[in-house]
C-alpha positions as CSV (number, residue, x, y, z in Angstrom):
1,M,-14.3,-26.9,-27.7
2,L,-12.8,-25.6,-30.8
3,S,-9.4,-25.1,-32.4
4,D,-9.1,-23.6,-36.0
5,N,-5.1,-23.9,-36.3
6,Q,-4.1,-26.3,-39.0
7,D,-0.5,-26.5,-37.9
8,F,-2.0,-27.7,-34.5
9,L,-3.7,-30.5,-36.2
10,E,-0.9,-31.7,-38.2
11,L,1.4,-31.7,-34.9
12,S,-1.2,-33.7,-33.0
13,K,-1.2,-36.3,-35.7
14,E,2.5,-36.7,-35.5
15,I,2.3,-37.0,-31.8
16,F,-0.2,-39.7,-32.0
17,E,1.7,-41.5,-34.6
18,Q,4.6,-41.8,-32.0
19,G,2.3,-43.2,-29.7
20,D,2.4,-40.4,-27.1
21,T,-0.3,-38.4,-25.5
22,L,-1.3,-34.9,-26.2
23,R,-2.0,-32.1,-23.7
24,F,-3.4,-29.0,-24.5
25,K,-5.9,-26.4,-22.9
26,A,-9.3,-26.3,-23.6
27,Q,-11.2,-23.4,-25.1
28,G,-14.7,-22.3,-25.6
29,V,-18.0,-23.2,-23.8
30,S,-19.7,-26.1,-25.7
31,M,-18.7,-28.6,-23.1
32,L,-20.0,-26.9,-20.1
33,P,-20.2,-27.6,-17.4
34,F,-18.1,-31.0,-17.6
35,I,-15.2,-29.1,-19.4
36,R,-14.4,-25.5,-18.9
37,G,-12.4,-23.1,-20.7
38,G,-8.6,-23.3,-19.2
39,D,-8.8,-27.0,-18.3
40,I,-5.9,-29.1,-19.4
41,L,-7.1,-31.9,-21.2
42,T,-4.9,-35.2,-21.7
43,I,-5.9,-37.0,-25.2
44,K,-5.1,-40.6,-26.1
45,K,-4.8,-41.9,-29.6
46,A,-8.1,-43.6,-30.6
47,G,-7.3,-47.0,-31.1
48,S,-9.5,-49.3,-33.6
49,G,-12.6,-50.4,-31.7
50,G,-11.6,-48.3,-28.7
51,L,-14.3,-45.7,-28.8
52,H,-17.5,-46.1,-26.6
53,Y,-20.6,-44.3,-25.9
54,A,-20.1,-41.0,-23.7
55,D,-16.3,-40.9,-24.6
56,I,-15.2,-37.3,-25.3
57,L,-13.5,-37.2,-28.7
58,F,-10.8,-35.2,-30.2
59,F,-11.7,-35.1,-33.9
60,Y,-11.8,-32.9,-36.9
61,S,-15.1,-32.5,-39.1
62,V,-13.6,-30.0,-41.7
63,P,-10.1,-29.2,-42.7
64,G,-8.2,-27.2,-40.2
65,S,-10.8,-27.3,-37.6
66,A,-10.7,-29.8,-34.5
67,L,-13.4,-30.2,-31.8
68,V,-13.7,-31.9,-28.5
69,H,-17.2,-33.1,-28.3
70,R,-19.1,-36.1,-26.6
71,L,-19.9,-39.6,-28.5
72,I,-23.5,-40.0,-28.2
73,K,-24.2,-42.5,-30.8
74,K,-22.4,-45.2,-32.9
75,S,-23.6,-46.6,-36.3
76,R,-22.4,-48.2,-39.7
77,Y,-22.8,-46.3,-43.0
78,Q,-21.8,-48.4,-46.2
79,G,-19.9,-50.8,-44.0
80,K,-17.9,-48.2,-42.2
81,E,-18.2,-47.3,-38.6
82,T,-19.3,-43.7,-38.1
83,F,-19.9,-41.6,-34.9
84,S,-22.6,-38.9,-34.0
85,T,-21.1,-36.2,-31.5
86,R,-22.5,-33.1,-29.6
87,G,-21.2,-30.6,-27.2
88,D,-23.0,-30.9,-23.6
89,A,-24.0,-27.4,-23.7
90,L,-25.4,-27.4,-27.3
91,V,-28.9,-28.4,-28.7
92,C,-28.0,-29.9,-32.1
93,D,-25.5,-32.9,-33.1
94,D,-22.5,-32.1,-35.2
95,G,-23.5,-34.6,-37.6
96,Y,-22.0,-37.9,-38.5
97,I,-18.1,-38.4,-38.8
98,S,-16.1,-41.3,-40.0
99,E,-13.5,-43.0,-37.8
100,G,-10.8,-41.7,-39.7
101,N,-11.8,-38.2,-38.6
102,V,-11.1,-39.2,-35.0
103,L,-7.6,-38.3,-33.6
104,G,-8.0,-39.5,-29.8
105,K,-10.4,-39.4,-26.8
106,V,-10.0,-37.4,-23.5
107,I,-8.9,-39.6,-20.8
108,A,-8.0,-37.0,-18.0
109,I,-9.2,-33.5,-17.2
110,E,-6.8,-31.2,-15.1
111,R,-8.4,-28.3,-13.1
112,N,-6.8,-26.4,-10.3
113,G,-3.6,-28.7,-10.4
114,R,-5.8,-31.8,-9.8
115,V,-5.9,-34.4,-12.2
116,I,-9.3,-36.6,-12.9
117,R,-9.2,-39.7,-15.2
118,I,-12.5,-40.0,-16.6
119,D,-11.7,-43.1,-18.9
120,R,-11.6,-46.0,-16.2
121,G,-13.3,-47.2,-12.9
122,A,-16.1,-45.6,-11.1
123,L,-15.5,-42.2,-13.2
124,R,-16.2,-43.8,-16.3
125,I,-19.6,-45.0,-15.0
126,L,-20.3,-41.7,-13.7
127,N,-19.4,-40.4,-17.0
128,I,-21.9,-42.5,-18.8
129,V,-24.5,-41.4,-16.5
130,Y,-23.6,-37.8,-16.9
131,A,-24.0,-38.2,-20.6
132,R,-27.3,-40.0,-20.2
133,F,-29.1,-37.8,-17.9
134,L,-27.7,-34.3,-17.7
135,P,-29.3,-31.7,-19.6
136,L,-28.8,-32.4,-23.3
137,S,-32.4,-32.2,-24.6
138,R,-33.7,-28.9,-26.1
139,W,-36.0,-28.7,-23.3
140,A,-33.3,-28.7,-20.7
141,F,-31.3,-26.3,-22.6
142,T,-33.9,-23.9,-22.9
143,A,-34.6,-24.1,-19.2
144,C,-30.8,-23.6,-18.6
145,I,-30.8,-20.5,-20.8
146,R,-33.6,-19.2,-18.8
147,I,-31.8,-19.7,-15.6
148,F,-28.4,-18.4,-16.8
149,T,-29.4,-15.5,-18.9
150,R,-32.4,-13.9,-16.9
151,T,-32.6,-10.2,-17.2
152,V,-34.1,-8.0,-14.5
153,S,-36.7,-5.5,-15.4
154,P,-36.5,-2.0,-13.8
155,E,-39.6,-2.7,-11.8
156,E,-37.9,-6.0,-10.3
157,E,-34.9,-3.9,-9.5
158,L,-36.8,-1.5,-7.8
159,I,-38.9,-3.9,-5.8
160,T,-35.7,-5.5,-4.5
161,L,-33.9,-2.4,-3.9
162,V,-36.6,-1.2,-1.7
163,S,-37.6,-4.1,0.3
164,R,-35.3,-3.6,3.3
165,I,-35.3,-1.3,6.4
166,N,-32.6,1.2,5.4
167,L,-31.1,2.3,2.1
168,S,-27.6,3.3,1.7
169,E,-26.3,6.4,-0.1
170,E,-25.5,4.5,-3.4
171,Q,-28.9,2.5,-3.1
172,T,-31.0,5.7,-2.7
173,K,-29.3,7.1,-5.8
174,R,-30.1,4.2,-7.7
175,L,-33.6,4.5,-6.6
176,E,-33.9,8.1,-7.8
177,E,-32.6,6.9,-11.3
178,L,-35.2,4.2,-11.4
179,L,-38.0,6.6,-10.5
180,F,-37.3,8.3,-13.8
181,Y,-37.9,5.3,-15.8
182,K,-41.3,4.8,-17.2
183,L,-42.5,2.0,-14.7
184,N,-45.5,-0.2,-14.5
185,W,-46.8,0.8,-10.9
186,D,-49.8,-1.6,-11.1
187,R,-47.3,-4.4,-11.6
188,I,-45.0,-3.1,-8.8
189,V,-47.9,-2.8,-6.4
190,T,-49.2,-6.4,-7.1
191,N,-45.6,-7.8,-6.9
192,C,-45.0,-6.2,-3.8
193,R,-48.2,-7.7,-2.0
194,N,-47.3,-11.0,-3.4
195,E,-43.7,-10.8,-2.2
196,R,-45.1,-9.6,1.1
197,T,-42.8,-6.4,1.2
198,A,-45.3,-3.9,0.5
199,C,-44.8,-2.0,4.0
200,F,-41.2,-1.7,3.4
201,V,-41.6,-0.1,-0.1
202,C,-44.3,2.2,1.6
203,Q,-41.7,3.4,4.0
204,N,-38.9,3.7,1.7
205,L,-40.9,5.7,-1.1
206,R,-42.5,8.2,1.2
207,K,-39.4,10.6,0.4
208,F,-40.3,10.4,-3.3
209,T,-44.0,10.9,-3.6
210,D,-43.7,13.5,-6.4
211,C,-42.6,10.7,-8.5
212,I,-45.1,8.4,-7.9
213,P,-48.6,8.0,-9.1
214,I,-51.2,8.9,-6.3
215,D,-53.0,5.6,-6.8
216,A,-50.0,3.7,-6.2
217,L,-49.2,5.8,-3.2
218,N,-52.6,5.0,-1.7
219,R,-52.6,1.4,-2.3
220,F,-49.2,1.2,-0.3
221,E,-50.6,3.3,2.3
222,Q,-53.7,1.0,2.5
223,M,-51.6,-2.3,2.8
224,Y,-49.2,-0.4,5.5
225,Y,-52.2,0.4,7.6
226,S,-54.2,-3.0,7.0
227,T,-50.9,-4.7,8.2
228,S,-50.6,-2.6,11.2
229,S,-54.3,-3.2,12.3
230,K,-54.0,-7.1,11.7
231,N,-50.7,-7.2,13.7
232,I,-52.1,-5.2,16.5
233,L,-54.8,-7.9,16.9
234,I,-52.2,-10.8,16.4
235,Y,-50.1,-9.2,19.3
236,E,-52.9,-8.8,21.7
237,E,-53.8,-12.6,21.2
238,L,-50.2,-13.5,21.4
239,K,-50.0,-11.6,25.0
240,K,-52.9,-13.7,26.1
241,I,-51.4,-17.0,25.0
242,I,-48.0,-16.4,26.5
243,S,-49.7,-15.0,29.6
244,V,-51.5,-18.3,30.1
245,F,-48.6,-20.4,29.0
246,Q,-46.4,-18.9,31.6
247,K,-49.2,-19.7,34.3
248,S,-49.0,-23.4,33.0
249,D,-45.1,-23.2,33.3
250,I,-44.8,-23.6,29.5
251,K,-41.8,-21.9,28.0
252,V,-42.2,-20.2,24.6
253,I,-39.7,-18.9,22.1
254,L,-41.0,-16.5,19.6
255,L,-40.3,-17.3,16.0
256,K,-40.3,-15.6,12.6
257,G,-42.7,-12.7,12.2
258,A,-43.9,-12.3,15.9
259,F,-40.4,-12.0,17.0
260,L,-38.9,-10.2,13.9
261,A,-41.5,-7.5,13.6
262,R,-41.3,-6.5,17.3
263,E,-37.5,-6.8,18.1
264,I,-35.5,-6.6,14.7
265,Y,-37.9,-4.2,12.7
266,R,-39.2,-2.2,15.7
267,N,-42.3,-1.5,13.9
268,I,-45.0,-4.0,13.8
269,G,-46.6,-2.4,11.0
270,L,-43.5,-3.2,8.7
271,R,-43.7,-7.3,8.9
272,S,-46.9,-8.8,7.6
273,M,-47.7,-12.0,9.5
274,T,-50.0,-14.7,8.4
275,D,-49.9,-16.7,11.9
276,I,-48.3,-16.7,15.3
277,D,-45.3,-18.8,15.3
278,I,-44.1,-20.0,18.6
279,L,-41.8,-22.8,19.8
280,I,-42.3,-24.9,22.6
281,K,-40.6,-28.1,24.1
282,K,-42.2,-31.3,22.7
283,E,-42.7,-32.5,26.1
284,D,-45.1,-29.5,26.7
285,L,-47.3,-30.3,23.5
286,R,-50.1,-32.0,25.5
287,L,-50.4,-29.3,28.0
288,A,-50.0,-26.5,25.2
289,H,-52.8,-28.0,23.4
290,E,-55.2,-28.3,26.2
291,V,-54.4,-24.5,26.8
292,L,-55.1,-23.6,23.2
293,I,-58.3,-25.6,23.2
294,S,-59.5,-24.0,26.3
295,M,-58.9,-20.6,24.7
296,G,-61.2,-21.4,21.7
297,Y,-59.1,-23.0,19.3
298,I,-60.0,-26.0,17.2
299,E,-57.9,-29.2,17.5
300,P,-55.8,-30.0,14.6
301,G,-56.7,-33.3,12.9
302,A,-53.3,-34.6,13.2
303,Y,-52.6,-33.7,16.9
304,K,-53.1,-37.2,18.4
305,D,-50.8,-38.8,15.8
306,F,-47.9,-36.4,16.6
307,L,-48.6,-36.8,20.2
308,Q,-48.3,-40.4,20.1
309,S,-45.2,-40.5,17.6
310,D,-41.7,-40.7,19.3
311,S,-39.9,-40.9,16.3
312,L,-38.1,-37.7,14.8
313,T,-40.0,-36.5,11.5
314,P,-39.1,-33.6,9.3
315,L,-42.6,-32.2,10.0
316,N,-42.8,-31.0,13.5
317,S,-45.7,-28.3,13.9
318,L,-49.5,-28.0,14.4
319,M,-51.7,-25.2,13.1
320,Y,-54.5,-23.9,15.4
321,T,-57.4,-22.0,14.1
322,K,-59.7,-20.0,16.5
323,S,-63.3,-20.4,15.9
324,G,-65.2,-17.2,15.3
325,Q,-62.0,-15.3,14.2
326,R,-61.3,-15.7,10.6
327,G,-57.5,-15.8,9.8
328,L,-56.1,-15.8,13.4
329,M,-54.0,-18.8,13.5
330,V,-51.2,-20.1,16.0
331,H,-48.5,-22.2,14.5
332,L,-47.1,-24.5,17.3
333,H,-43.8,-25.8,16.8
334,W,-41.4,-28.0,18.8
335,H,-38.4,-28.5,16.5
336,L,-36.8,-25.7,14.2
337,I,-36.9,-28.0,11.3
338,N,-40.3,-28.1,9.9
339,S,-40.8,-29.5,6.1
340,T,-42.9,-31.9,4.1
341,W,-39.2,-32.4,2.3
342,P,-37.5,-35.7,3.6
343,L,-35.0,-33.5,6.1
344,D,-34.9,-36.3,8.7
345,H,-30.8,-36.1,8.6
346,W,-31.0,-32.3,9.7
347,V,-33.8,-33.0,12.3
348,K,-31.6,-35.7,14.0
349,K,-28.5,-33.4,13.8
350,M,-30.3,-30.4,15.5
351,D,-30.2,-30.9,19.3
352,M,-33.1,-28.9,20.4
353,R,-31.6,-28.8,24.0
354,R,-28.8,-26.5,22.7
355,I,-31.3,-24.3,21.2
356,W,-33.0,-23.7,24.5
357,E,-29.9,-23.7,26.2
358,L,-28.6,-20.4,24.3
359,A,-32.1,-18.9,24.0
360,R,-32.3,-15.4,25.6
361,P,-35.2,-14.0,27.6
362,M,-37.4,-11.0,26.5
363,T,-40.5,-9.5,27.8
364,I,-43.9,-8.7,26.1
365,D,-45.8,-6.2,28.5
366,G,-44.2,-7.6,31.5
367,T,-44.6,-11.3,30.4
368,Q,-41.4,-13.4,29.8
369,V,-40.8,-15.4,26.8
370,F,-37.7,-16.2,24.9
371,M,-35.7,-15.5,21.7
372,L,-33.4,-17.5,19.8
373,S,-29.9,-16.2,20.4
374,P,-28.7,-14.3,17.2
375,E,-26.5,-17.3,16.0
376,H,-29.6,-19.6,16.0
377,L,-31.8,-17.0,14.7
378,L,-29.8,-16.7,11.6
379,I,-29.4,-20.4,11.2
380,H,-33.1,-20.8,11.4
381,L,-34.0,-18.1,8.9
382,S,-31.5,-19.5,6.4
383,E,-32.6,-22.9,6.5
384,H,-36.3,-21.8,6.5
385,A,-35.6,-19.6,3.3
386,L,-33.8,-22.5,1.4
387,N,-36.6,-24.9,2.7
388,H,-39.1,-22.6,1.1
389,S,-37.1,-21.9,-2.0
390,F,-36.8,-18.3,-1.3
391,E,-40.4,-18.1,-2.6
392,K,-41.0,-14.5,-0.9
393,L,-38.7,-11.5,-1.0
394,I,-39.9,-11.0,2.7
395,I,-37.7,-14.1,3.5
396,L,-34.6,-12.5,2.2
397,S,-35.5,-9.1,3.8
398,D,-35.7,-11.0,7.2
399,I,-32.2,-12.0,6.9
400,A,-30.8,-8.9,6.0
401,A,-32.6,-6.9,8.6
402,A,-31.2,-9.6,11.2
403,L,-27.8,-9.2,10.0
404,E,-27.9,-5.2,10.0
405,Y,-29.5,-5.5,13.4
406,Y,-26.8,-7.3,15.1
407,G,-24.2,-5.9,13.4
408,N,-20.6,-6.2,15.0
409,D,-22.3,-7.8,18.0
410,F,-22.8,-11.0,15.9
411,D,-20.5,-14.0,16.8
412,W,-19.4,-15.4,13.5
413,K,-17.1,-18.0,15.2
414,L,-20.2,-19.3,17.2
415,F,-22.4,-19.2,14.3
416,R,-20.0,-21.3,12.3
417,E,-19.7,-23.8,15.1
418,E,-23.4,-24.2,15.5
419,A,-23.9,-24.5,11.8
420,E,-21.4,-27.3,11.7
421,R,-22.8,-28.9,14.9
422,F,-26.1,-29.0,13.2
423,D,-24.5,-30.0,9.8
424,L,-26.0,-26.9,8.1
425,L,-23.0,-25.3,7.2
426,F,-23.3,-25.4,3.4
427,I,-27.0,-24.7,3.8
428,V,-26.5,-21.4,5.5
429,Y,-23.6,-20.3,3.2
430,Q,-25.8,-21.1,0.4
431,A,-28.7,-19.0,1.8
432,L,-26.5,-16.1,2.8
433,A,-24.9,-15.9,-0.6
434,F,-28.3,-15.8,-2.1
435,V,-29.2,-13.1,0.1
436,S,-25.9,-11.1,-0.6
437,R,-26.4,-11.3,-4.3
438,S,-30.1,-10.8,-4.5
439,L,-30.4,-7.6,-2.1
440,G,-26.8,-6.6,-2.4
441,Q,-26.4,-7.2,1.5
442,Q,-22.7,-6.7,2.5
443,I,-21.6,-9.5,4.6
444,P,-17.8,-8.9,5.4
445,Q,-17.4,-12.1,7.4
446,F,-18.7,-14.1,4.8
447,E,-15.7,-16.0,3.6
448,E,-15.3,-17.0,7.5
449,I,-18.2,-19.5,7.1
450,K,-17.2,-20.9,3.7
451,P,-17.1,-24.5,4.0
452,A,-13.3,-26.1,3.8
453,R,-14.6,-28.7,1.2
454,R,-17.7,-29.0,-0.9
455,S,-18.6,-31.8,-3.0
456,V,-19.2,-31.6,-6.6
457,L,-22.8,-31.5,-6.4
458,E,-22.6,-29.0,-3.7
459,K,-20.5,-26.9,-6.0
460,M,-23.2,-27.3,-8.8
461,S,-25.9,-26.3,-6.4
462,F,-24.0,-23.3,-5.6
463,L,-23.5,-22.2,-9.2
464,L,-27.1,-22.8,-10.1
465,M,-28.2,-20.7,-7.1
466,R,-25.8,-18.0,-8.1
467,R,-28.2,-16.8,-10.8
468,N,-30.7,-15.7,-8.2
469,A,-33.1,-18.2,-9.5
470,R,-35.9,-18.8,-6.7
471,S,-36.6,-22.5,-7.8
472,Y,-38.1,-25.3,-5.9
473,A,-35.8,-27.7,-8.1
474,I,-32.5,-25.8,-7.1
475,A,-33.5,-25.8,-3.4
476,Y,-34.3,-29.2,-3.4
477,F,-31.2,-30.1,-5.3
478,T,-29.2,-28.3,-2.5
479,F,-30.7,-30.2,0.2
480,F,-30.0,-33.4,-2.0
481,S,-26.4,-32.5,-2.5
482,C,-25.9,-32.1,1.1
483,C,-27.2,-35.6,2.1
484,G,-23.7,-37.2,2.5
485,G,-23.2,-40.6,1.0
486,V,-24.9,-42.4,-1.6
487,L,-26.9,-44.5,0.6
488,Q,-28.3,-41.2,2.3
489,K,-28.9,-39.6,-1.3
490,M,-31.0,-42.6,-2.5
491,L,-32.9,-42.6,1.1
492,F,-33.5,-38.9,0.4
493,I,-35.2,-39.6,-3.1
494,Y,-37.1,-42.5,-1.7
495,K,-38.7,-40.4,1.1
496,T,-39.4,-37.7,-1.3
497,I,-41.4,-40.1,-3.4
498,F,-42.8,-42.0,-0.5
499,P,-42.9,-39.8,2.5
500,S,-44.4,-41.2,5.9
501,R,-47.9,-41.4,6.5
502,L,-47.9,-38.5,8.8
503,V,-46.3,-36.3,6.2
504,L,-48.7,-37.5,3.5
505,A,-51.7,-36.9,5.8
506,Q,-50.4,-33.5,6.7
507,N,-50.0,-32.9,2.7
508,L,-53.5,-34.1,1.9
509,G,-55.3,-32.5,5.1
510,I,-56.7,-35.9,6.2
511,P,-56.0,-38.1,9.3
512,V,-53.2,-40.6,9.2
513,S,-55.7,-43.4,9.5
514,K,-57.1,-42.6,6.1
515,V,-53.7,-42.7,4.5
516,G,-53.3,-46.0,2.3
517,L,-52.0,-47.2,-0.9
518,F,-54.4,-45.2,-2.9
519,Q,-53.1,-42.1,-1.6
520,Y,-49.5,-43.1,-2.3
521,F,-50.6,-44.2,-5.7
522,Q,-52.6,-41.0,-6.3
523,R,-49.3,-39.0,-5.3
524,L,-47.3,-40.9,-7.9
525,V,-49.8,-40.2,-10.6
526,S,-50.0,-36.5,-9.9
527,G,-46.3,-36.1,-9.9
528,F,-45.9,-35.3,-6.1
């Protein structure tokens, strides 16, 4: 934060000599994010011995130039006290200044009509912690630069643009422009495969075959037909499972790919699937397990541990593989929250009876199953997307497709009520904001679900996510920021480092009985 007005400096000195405080509007970006341009700063005269570590000083280093930077070190030179300062957003120190160069220190910041005192009480302690641990190092600065100045290549823009069911006129026009670029089609095909959106790309590029290398077209077509063939086998197996479950009076809700490909995309060749995701009631776990075993599936190692556990954990699923059929898996869920992250709070808040109460019936070749209500579907997809750090573009495409499919029939009022009921309002707001920015998805009712109040940490996580960074760290920080009080946040960190034996067993792929101190020590050494 800088001022180059000599008259302003002289006036400041006169004000301080009279014992008054000085107020002025901050400029520049050197103290971001703690001080923003436009903030009103209240400066108090710096008394002898009244300057401490982490104080934000108002000083001049050269005649006619004033700075507002943070005190990061005090020392003595030739018997006189000197200070080293640095802007929070800068890499290098300002160098040493003498006590005589310091005019005052910031005691309050006014933003949006709210005055925050930073020189006393809890906020003084927070200021010290902020100075000690926030990204002031070169490593953190570089990381922030990468996040906030990320550029998008034509290949990345094209992949994002066509990874959806339908293109608007404006999007089609932009696609035509991108196809005239000299594109790396090998990179496009590879990235689409990794993002699991190759089938969308295949469909959307069929109108532009003259602009695409024949080899790339053939590879897209091959992935589309391969996905279709695999999904046909998956749905045949799904029909057998739900038929036997129905005879055993086990109710089933179709989740994620199995539901989306059939009902939302209306083309099972568009949505790739790695497994069959189905939701049952926890009390039906034993019976469902017996049915799957009778159908040739292998018993998961943690089955008995989950069956005997009555406590709510963030991990609420088992994966069944079928002997003799490579790649055919059934992912059996009994709760919509399923994570190795410590999401215990949300597991407790989400009442599964409510999920089943609003579930809607559907049929697959005459066999009745259930689907999530549109509102619960969007909540589930949003939480799932953030839980997986938006790692695959297909996760974003699923949300965009659901929004487009339900359109005006979607009940945004009920959606907000249910999200608040499950304490997931900020989570879904964050996820939908990310989808809107990443895919250019128009959500006219977006402001209707905006939380009335957001904590400082939630606002910070929202700003980080605005740069469309699909990052594990940012997603984790978002859940952390929503944990409530200090105690809950500390517990969140503790359970991240020391998860339950059940979660650790699932991570390591071993029985719970084999989890001991050595496994926890190994986890600490390996950095989680």
